[in-house]
Phi, psi and omega in degrees: 000133183266127179269128181253120179268122183273140179247119181276141179253009182269121181286165177296161179260137178286152178288174176307148191284354182206161177210144180255136181222157175249154182295152170298152182298126178077008182239160179261024182209170174236143176259122188227137172257096186288347179290336178257353183257318180243116179214147181274156177238159182217152181294338179275348177085357183235120184230140175243135184227152177263017179292134178287126180279153178107170184284135176236150182267131178231127182285170177301136180114199185258137175229150181241132176240140177237133179214165180250147176226143179220153177256185184289344179270001179087009176283134185242156174210146175254125184247139176238128180235150178252126182253118182250110179261120183252142176262111179249010184264124181287162175296164179252134176288135184273164165299144187232124175279111192264357183265128180226149176267152179295156173293145181304129178075010185228163176255022175231168174236134176265121183244123176259099190301324181302339181265346183238345183242114189233079175290159180237159178208149181297337181279343183085356180237127182214149183225142179244154181274356181241144177239267181258128181226159181240134184228141180281174176298144180105199185260137175226155178242137183224141175249125179247130178263123183246130183233141176262182185291344179266002179090002175286138184224161177214146177260122181251120178260126183234152175256129183246122180245110180263119182256141174269112180248011186264129180286148171300154179252121177252135179249106175270158175293163175294158178304140184252140176235114185235128179281145173261121187257293186245317183281168180275349177222163177239134179270117181255126181272175188296121175276168180271122179232121182244152177224138178219161182212153180294341181271354185062024175296154171278114188263142176252122181274130179234139348293158181292129183306327181290344176280347183249318185255151358289157184219144175265127183236139174271193182291136175137186178258132181231128183251136180235124182242134179234145181230162175210141179248139172265180185291344178268002179088005176285140184243128173245156181210162172211153182225138172224161186243138172246121179251120174264113186264125179275115178246011181267121179288159176294167171256131184234120182253116183232143172287140181294324182225141176225128181243136178220154182254154181296153174288151181301131174083002176214178185259022184245139174245137180275113181262119179233104181256009187297332179262000184251325178264118183238133178236137176225157179211152180295337179281345184086354179236126180209146181228132172263127192273340181267160178282129184265348176237117179198172179256138176233150176277172183301136176140189182241137177211157178247124180245139176258136179238139183236135174240140180223154176253174183298342179272001178088009175283135185237154172215147182236157171214162183237135178235129174268117185255127176245122171255109186256144176257114178246013179267119180289159176297169172253129184237122182252113182235144172287143181294326179204155181205142184249135177233161180243155181294155178285153179305130177073014184222155176265015179238149176242144178276117179262116181237105180256011186297332178262000183250329178260120182237137178233137175225158180211151180296336180282344184089353180236127180210148182225132172263127192273341181266160177280131184266356179224115177197173182261137178234148176283167181299135177143187181243138177209159177246127180244139175259136179239137182237133173242140180222154177253176183297342180273001177088010176281133185239157172213145182236158171213160182237135179234129175269119186251130176246128173243118182243151175287142181275120184281130177271138176274114180262128180276115181272133175251121179283120181280142174283143176264000000 
């Protein structure tokens, strides 16, 4: 019996032309094994295909795959399928930082949501219905609708807390400089102090200026600080200085002339003006810059004295100082002295220069008489005077004897 093998000429049939798939969770694609999803069939029941087996990645949207199929009789067909990957996953609301600071100088906050609100979506594309919004101080609630490119949407409710971080502004007066003229204090009246805040709160200034001013101030620098709190607890402050300037010079009382005498035995006088020169000042502090106790030599001099207070005010006075010498010289004279006539003369040379000595505390002394001269034979009394530059004098008396010098005559006895 002869076996006849039939050869079919009918090619395989392609599968349905499209398929719908959803994205993997959290992904912008779907993983699909088209070898198990799209396959051709044949009347012979046996089909061979070149479709790659295993999972393949397909992005959101439509993709087209083409493959060939053949049966055991060699009949071939080319199949084209459309793969439609749909995103059915809504966006995710992000964590939201809800604390914002007020705009400078304002009681609102401007929030640009694209920079602070970052929702996510598996597709990578997301859109919000809010852009720039304005919110008052305190807490507000906002709902933002977020949509992805496939039309999936979610409503995100966020809490917005606008904080006031701006300090109140206090305006103190400019620093004040006031001279002190006659009185020991200056009366300062109430200055103008203003406070403002971005919240328009009614601010209370502490301490209250009326509790401090008017005030009597003495010489020096005085600082006054004022503060104010707004309803958010922000504290502002300002400080200003009041300087009371002392322009009154000290009073300096000096004697016009001061006389002192030399110390015994020397030419120096101890000058002590500490109880005579007196300085006073309205500040209570005064300094005399010169030394009031010192030694001066004999003579006359004019000294200037200066007194100053801590503010630099000065006053001067002049004192004429006399250091007087009232100590007479010391004169040492012999009470009497004998001289002899010069050879061949009836006069003798009297020389007292080594016998009469004068000293003085000033170091300068003068004997006014001649200490060396010729005298005739006989007795006489001479007065000698010594004086110093201050006119102090001392005298002494010397009894002077001038005798003839006796010649020794050698007698020769004559023989009788």
